[in-house]
C-alpha positions in Angstrom: 120.0 107.6 112.3 117.3 107.3 109.7 115.2 105.4 112.1 114.9 108.5 114.4 115.8 111.5 112.2 113.7 110.7 109.2 110.4 110.5 111.4 111.3 113.8 113.0 112.0 115.6 109.7 108.8 114.3 108.2 106.7 115.2 110.9 108.1 118.7 111.2 107.2 119.3 107.6 103.8 117.8 108.1 103.4 120.4 111.0 104.0 123.3 108.6 107.5 123.9 109.9 109.4 126.2 107.4 111.9 124.1 105.6 114.9 126.3 106.6 113.9 126.1 110.3 113.3 122.3 109.9 116.7 121.9 108.5 118.3 123.6 111.4 116.2 121.7 114.0 117.0 118.4 112.4 120.6 119.2 112.3 120.7 120.3 116.0 118.9 117.1 117.0 121.2 115.0 114.8 124.2 116.5 116.5 122.8 116.1 120.0 122.0 112.5 119.3 125.6 111.9 118.1 126.9 113.4 121.4 124.7 111.1 123.3 125.8 108.2 121.2 129.5 109.0 121.7 129.0 109.4 125.4 127.4 105.9 125.5 130.2 104.4 123.3 132.9 105.9 125.8 131.1 103.9 128.6 131.8 100.7 126.7 128.4 100.1 125.0 128.3 98.6 121.5 127.3 100.5 118.4 123.8 99.2 118.4 123.2 99.7 122.3 124.6 103.2 122.0 122.2 104.2 119.3 119.3 102.6 121.3 120.3 104.5 124.3 120.6 107.8 122.5 117.2 107.3 120.9 115.7 106.5 124.2 117.1 109.6 125.8 115.7 111.9 123.1 112.3 110.1 123.2 109.8 109.6 120.4 110.7 111.7 117.4 107.1 112.4 116.6 106.4 113.7 120.1 109.6 115.7 119.8 108.5 117.3 116.7 105.2 118.1 118.1 106.7 119.6 121.2 109.1 121.7 119.1 106.4 123.1 117.0 104.3 123.8 120.0 107.2 125.8 121.5 107.8 127.6 118.3 104.2 128.6 118.0 104.0 129.8 121.6 107.0 132.0 121.0 104.8 134.5 118.9 101.4 136.1 119.5 100.2 135.0 116.1 101.1 131.4 116.8 99.4 131.4 120.3 96.2 133.1 118.9 96.1 131.6 115.5 92.3 131.4 115.3 91.9 135.1 116.1 95.0 136.0 114.0 93.9 134.2 110.8 90.2 133.9 111.0 88.9 136.8 113.0 91.5 139.4 112.4 91.4 139.3 108.7 87.6 139.9 108.8 88.3 143.1 110.7 91.2 144.6 108.9 91.5 143.2 105.3 89.4 146.1 104.0 91.4 148.7 106.0 94.7 147.2 104.8 93.5 146.9 101.2 92.2 150.4 101.1 95.5 151.8 102.7 97.6 150.0 100.1 95.2 151.2 97.3 95.4 154.9 98.5 99.2 154.7 98.8 99.6 153.3 95.2 97.1 155.7 93.7 98.9 158.6 95.6 102.3 157.7 94.2 100.7 157.3 90.7 99.1 160.6 91.0 102.4 162.1 92.1 104.2 160.7 89.2 101.5 161.7 86.7 100.5 165.1 88.0 103.4 166.0 90.2 100.9 167.1 92.9 99.8 170.0 90.8 96.2 170.7 91.8 95.9 173.0 88.7 96.1 169.9 86.5 93.1 168.2 88.2 90.6 169.5 85.6 92.3 167.3 83.1 90.3 164.5 84.7 87.3 165.7 82.8 89.0 164.3 79.7 87.5 160.8 78.9 90.9 159.5 78.0 92.4 160.7 81.3 89.5 159.1 83.1 90.0 155.8 81.1 93.7 155.8 82.1 92.8 156.6 85.7 90.3 153.7 85.9 93.0 151.4 84.6 95.3 152.6 87.3 92.7 152.1 89.9 92.1 148.5 88.7 95.9 147.7 88.6 96.3 149.3 92.1 93.5 147.2 93.5 95.2 144.1 92.1 98.4 145.0 93.6 96.8 146.0 97.0 94.9 142.7 97.5 98.1 140.8 96.6 100.0 142.8 99.2 97.4 142.2 101.8 97.4 138.4 101.0 101.3 138.2 101.1 101.1 140.0 104.4 98.9 137.2 106.0 101.0 134.5 104.3 104.2 136.0 105.8 102.6 136.1 109.2 101.4 132.5 108.9 104.9 131.3 107.9 106.5 133.3 110.7 104.2 131.9 113.2 104.5 128.3 111.7 100.8 127.7 112.0 99.1 125.0 110.1 98.7 125.7 106.3 94.8 125.7 106.7 95.0 128.9 108.7 96.9 130.7 105.9 94.3 129.4 103.5 91.5 130.8 105.8 93.1 134.2 105.8 93.6 134.1 102.0 90.0 133.0 101.5 88.8 136.0 103.5 90.9 138.3 101.3 89.2 136.7 98.3 85.8 137.2 99.7 86.4 140.8 100.3 88.0 141.2 96.9 85.0 139.5 95.4 82.5 142.2 96.4 84.6 145.2 97.2 85.4 147.7 94.4 87.0 151.1 94.1 85.5 153.3 91.4 86.7 156.7 90.1 84.7 159.4 88.4 85.9 163.0 87.4 87.3 164.6 90.6 86.0 161.7 93.0 87.1 158.3 94.2 84.9 155.9 95.9 85.0 152.5 97.7 82.0 150.4 98.3 80.4 147.1 98.0 79.5 145.8 94.6 77.0 142.8 94.1 78.6 142.2 90.8 81.5 139.6 91.5 84.9 140.7 90.6 86.5 137.3 89.7 89.9 138.6 88.9 90.5 140.3 92.2 89.0 137.3 94.1 91.3 134.9 92.2 94.5 136.6 93.3 94.6 135.4 96.9 93.6 132.0 95.9 96.3 131.9 93.3 98.9 133.2 95.8 97.9 130.5 98.4 97.9 127.8 95.8 101.3 128.9 94.6 102.7 128.9 98.0 101.3 125.4 98.8 102.9 124.1 95.6 106.2 125.8 96.4 106.2 124.5 100.0 105.5 120.9 98.7 108.4 121.1 96.1 110.7 122.5 98.7 109.9 119.9 101.3 110.4 117.1 98.7 113.7 118.4 97.7 114.7 118.7 101.3 113.7 115.1 101.9 115.4 113.9 98.8 118.6 115.5 99.8 118.5 114.2 103.2 118.0 110.6 101.9 121.2 110.8 99.7 
């Protein structure tokens, strides 16, 4: 079994197949291989010949892995159009998504702090209140860019596309975060381009993609180690 199943498992992980799905696919192929082997044994073939016949019927494990991943990617729009979905689409919508998340978070914060009481708006003239609101805007911006990044990472995992496309989307998120800034002044909130780099915001997508990469590597290694036992 290792001469067929192990290359299949390894190739699935190399092709960015989610570990849970790879585990299920490998189990299904192993069960099917065992059925083919038992059928060959029932015809009077020896153990070695039965295994060879089962392997021949399944084909090359590397080709099988590539065909399986191709079918998986073809099953979703994001997998079929990964260049548009993770290189072009982020260029068009990251700013909109970031701003939407930011407004939602600020609205919720405003509701908790002011209770939607417009009569309390003049308190924004208070320097201390402005300071607190600016902190809230900064924190909301961090959370918003993180949510946008997680959104594209989730799409990439769901579509089982190559890890480089997830990194591409995260890099675009980081580029937007680097030069896009929300500012608040008494009774106004503005979003625009700032030529002063915002390194903290830009680091968030990169840290998220790096963390996901490390987590994937560790999970895949544990998966292989358990399979080898």
